[in-house]
N, C-alpha and C positions, 0 to 999 in steps of 0.2 A: 252623632248623625248631624248633618248640616240641614239648616232650615229648607224645607221643600215648599211650604205654603205660608203666605202672609195673609192674614185676614184683618182687614180694616173695618171696624164697626163704628158708625156715627150717624147722626141724624142727617136728614136732607140738607143740602147746601152747607155742610160742615167742612168741605174741602177734600173729601176722600178721593174723588176722581183726579184732582190736580196732583195730590200726593202720589197716586198710582203712576201717573205719567212721569213724574220726577223720579220715582223709584226705578222705573224702567230705564231711565237715563243714567242713574248713578250706580246701580248694581252692576258688577262686572260681568255676570252671566245673563243670558236672556231669560226674561220672565214673561209669561203670558198673563194678560189681565182680563178678568171677567167681573161683572158686577150685576147686582140685582136689577139695575135698570135695563141691561141688555137681556136678562132673563125675562123680565116683564114684557119688553118689546117683542120677544120671540113668541109670546103666547098668542093663540088665535084671538082675533078681534072679539069673538063672542064671549070669551072669558074675561075680557076687560069690561068692567061694569056689570058683572054677574055675581050673585051671592056665592056661587060655587067657585068663582075665579077670584078676581080682585076688584075692589070697589074703592074709589077715591072720593070721599065726601067733599062737599063744598067748603067745609072748614079745614080741610087738610088731613083729616083722619083717614086711615087706610085700614080696610078689613079684608081678610082673605078667607076662602072657603076650602072645602075638601079637595076639589079638583086641582086648585092651586097647590095645595100642600103635596099632593101626589106627584105632580110634575116637578115641584121644587126638589123633592127627595130624589127623583131620577136625575135632575140636573146636578145636584150635589154629588151623587154617586159617579156621574160622568166626569165631573171635575176631578174627583179622587182618582178615577181610572187614568186620567191623563198624567196626574202626578206619579202614580205607581208605574206608569210607562216611561217616566224619566223627565217629564216637563216640570219646571218650577212655575208656580202659579201665585199670583196676588189677586185677592178677592176684595171687592168694594161692596159692602153690604150694610143694610139697615136692619138691626135686630128688633123688629116690631114685636116679636114674641119674647123679648128680653132674654133671660137665661135659657128658656126653651129653644130659642133660635140658635144659641151657641151650642146647646146639646145636640141639635140636629146636625150641625157641622162636625162636632166631635165624633158622632157616630159614623158619619160618612168618611171622615179622615182618620179613622182609628189606625194606629200604628205609624202614622206619618209625623214628621217633625213640623209643627205648626207654631208660628209666631202670632200671638193674638194682640192686636193693636187697637186701643180705643182712640178714636178721633173726636175730640171735644171742641166745641165752639160755643161761645156765648149766644144764647137764643136770639138776642137782638141783632147781633152781627150776622148770624145765619139767616135771619128773616130779611135783612137788608140785601144779602146776596141772592136770596130767593126772588125778591122783587126785581133785581137787576137781571137775573137769568131769563125771566119771562116764560119759562117752560115748566113751572111748578105751580101747584095750587097754593095760593096764599094761606098761610097758617100751618103748612106742613112742617116747615123748619122749626118753628117755635114749639109745636106739639111734640116733635120727636127729639129735640135737643138733649133732654135729660133722660127721658123714659127708656130710650134704646140701651142705656148703660146699666139699668137696674138689674142687679143680680149677676152681671157679667164679670168674669175675671179676665184680667189682661196681663201680658208679660211686659207691656210698655204702653204708655199713654202719651199722646201729643195733643197740643191745644192750638188750633189755628186762629183763635181770636185775634192774636197779635203776632203770630209767627208765620212766616212764609212757608208755602208748600215745600220748597226745595230744602229748607232747613229741617222741616219735619221728616222729609224723605231721607236726608243724611243721617238723622238720629236713628231712624228705623234701620237703614242700611248698616250702620255701625253695630246694631244689635244682631243683625243677620250674620255679620262677619265673625262674631264671637264664637 
């Protein structure tokens, strides 16, 4: 079976979104792109900064509640339904729940061919990117750089500390082609 889903997991500002854009350019077939940021942006405003929704602390820590998890599960099932209907999908995610986050995706994507990709970046470099972006809470990149990988298993890992997004995307695309 050919790869139907690519899931990129890495901390904030690790370079996942740039890799996704490059993947869409280098992969021969069309791939839809979805990410945790677009999911969070789709939440009702009242769920942002709610204990039942998602809370971004001043130090960059992120916590989520039961309502968030319920909608996240529905979103994951929706992504899986698109793949089952014939779409190829690349996901940009941050596994704040470490291995439990991967397990939630495994459940939703059961029976599909998934390529699991770890996107690593030195925390100092990610923090520098975070500051340059201006749309992230300072501290988020450093706090997530390593923890999101704990207990997670990958088919492939890339490191954007010193490697350009296009090079990482070509490495991933080569794995998809196998």
